[in-house]
N, C-alpha and C positions, 0 to 999 in steps of 0.2 A: 781266773788267771791274774797274777800280779801284773801291775802296769807301772810305766813311767809316765806321769801326767804333768804337763807344763801348764800352769795357770798364769796367764799373761795379762797385762794391762798397763795403762799409764800410771804414773805416780798418783797417789791420793785416791785410788779406786778400791781399796780394801783388800789388797793381796795379803798383807801380814795379818790382818784381822781374820781372814779365812784360814790362813795357816794355823793360827791359834785356835780357831774353832775346830778344825780337824783334829788337832792335838787333844783338845778337851774331850771331844766325842769319843775318840778311840781310847784314851786313857781311862775314861769313865766306864768303859766296857771291859776293863782289865787288860787291855793291850799295852805293850811297852814299845816306845819309839825312841828314835834318836833325831835330834834337830841340829842341822848344820845351818850356819849363817855366816855372813861376811859384811862388815862395814854397816852394821845396823845403827840407826840413829841414837839408840840408847847406850851404845858402847860395845866393847868386845864381849863376846860370849852371851849376847842377849838377842832375843827375838821380841820385838815390840810393835805395837800398833799405835796409831794416832789417837785411838780411843782411850789410851792409858793402860792397856793390858801389856804385860811383859812376862816372859819366862826365860829360864836359862837355856843356853844352846852351846854347841861346840863351834868355836870360831875357826874358820877355815883359812889357813895361810897358803901362800904360794908353795907349790910343790907337795902339798899334803895329799897322800893317796887315800881317798875316801873309802874305797873298797877295802883296802888293808886295815883301815880303822875299824870298819864293821866286823871284819873277820877276826881281828884281835879281840874286839869286844865279845863276840860270840865264843871264842876259844877260852875266854876267862869265865865262862858261865853266864854271861849277860844275855839279855833277850833283845831282839829287834824285830818286832812285828811289822813295823813301817818306818820309813825315813821321811823327814821333811827337810827340804833345802830351800831356805828363804834367801832373798837377794841373789838368786841363781845367776843373774846376768854377770855378776862379778867372778864367777867360777871360770876356770880355764876349760877349753874344749875337752881336754883329756880328763878332767874331773867330771865332766858331764858323762863321758863314756864310762867312768867308774860307777856313776849312779845307775846307768843302764845295765851294767854287769851285775849289780846287786839284784836287780829285777830278774835277770835271766838265769844267773847261777845260784842265787840264794833264795829266790822266790819271795822277795820282799817288795811290798808296794812302796813306790817312791813318789812323793808329791813335791814338785819344784815350783817355786813362785818367783817371778821376776818381771821387770820391764823389758820390752823387746828392743827398743831403739834408744839411743842416747840423745843428747841435746842437739846433735847435728843431724838427726834423723838417720843415723847409721846403726846397723845391727851391732849389739854387743856380741862378742865371740861366743860367750856362754849361751846366750839366748839363741843365737843362730844354730848352734849345735843341738840345742833342745828341739828346735823346730824341725831339724833334720831327722832326729832319731826317736823322739818321744812317741809313745803309743797313742797319746791324745794331746792335743793342744786346746785348752779351754780359755776363751777370752772372757774375762770377768764381766758380769752383767751389771754391776754397780757402776754407773757411768760417772766419771769425773767430768766436771763442767769447766769450760773456758769462761773467762770473765764476761764474755758476751752472752753466755747462756747456752751456746752450742756445745755438742759433745766434744770433750777434749780428747785428742788423738796423739798429741805430740808433747814431749817434755822439753821445756826451755830452761836454760841456765841463765841466771842473772848475776851481775856483779855491780853492787851499788845501785840495784834497781834497774839496771840497763841490760837488756838481753844480749848475750854473746853467742857466737857460732864457731869460735875457735878456742883451742886449749886442749888439755889432757882429757881423755875420755872419762876417767874416773876422778872426780873431785867430790868429796862428801859434803852434802848440804841437805836441806829439807825445804818443803814448801812453807814451813812456818818460820823460816829465818827472817830477820829484819832486812830491810832494803839496803842496809850498810854492809851486809855480808854477802858471801857467795850463797845463792839460794836457787831454788827451782820453782817453776810455775808450769802448770799444765795449760795447754792452749789448743784451740782448733787448728786445723791445717792452714786456714786462711790467715789467721793472725800470727802463726808461727812464721809463715812465708814473709809477712810484712814486718816481722820482729816487733809486734805491738803487744806489750804486756799490759796488765791492768794499770800499772803505774803510768806508763806512757800514754795510755788511753785517757786517764784522768788529766794528765798534763795537757793533752791536746784539747780536751773539753774546756779547760780553764784558760787556754791561751787567748790573749786579746785579739789574735787574728781571726778567731772563730766566734767571738762574742758579738751579739747584735749591737749595732751602732745606733744611738738615738740622737736626735737633733736637740740642741739647746733650746 
């Protein structure tokens, strides 16, 4: 039976890499799929991973009916044996319902990939809807690590290297951005609560207040 599967995890845990692997495996077997994405790091209409892999995709804008897009594609003689939706956290709840309708009405497997919570530890609306209606929710087993070495469970936003907990839910950045820009970092819960990023931890280590004092 076709399924709606939600692959979730923090940033930097290999979601897009897995999406590209699924696309490769199925296309190599002669299957045809459609890839949806939104706000990918490589730019509009791209699905990319940090390993340097990239492929073309359909950029999803506000108000786009994904179900209607697939139906129009099929009515023009196209094939869609499966659908991949990357960066699914950025989709509207209604668009998630459209993905589910593809599974139920068109009998197409849909694989959605996204992070569950934002930098404030709040659920993205798209991810929340996926958790509510997906046939399966799979937490990726490739663990991203906090700077301390513990399993990273939270996404942190940084501005100029300093962690922030207020602002718009969607601001595009990446874990590879420089500390002078808006960026993201994955942290364990402990260090997310303490707002301690790798940069602030290094600064604390180098602070004169914590350096050993030696007598002359």
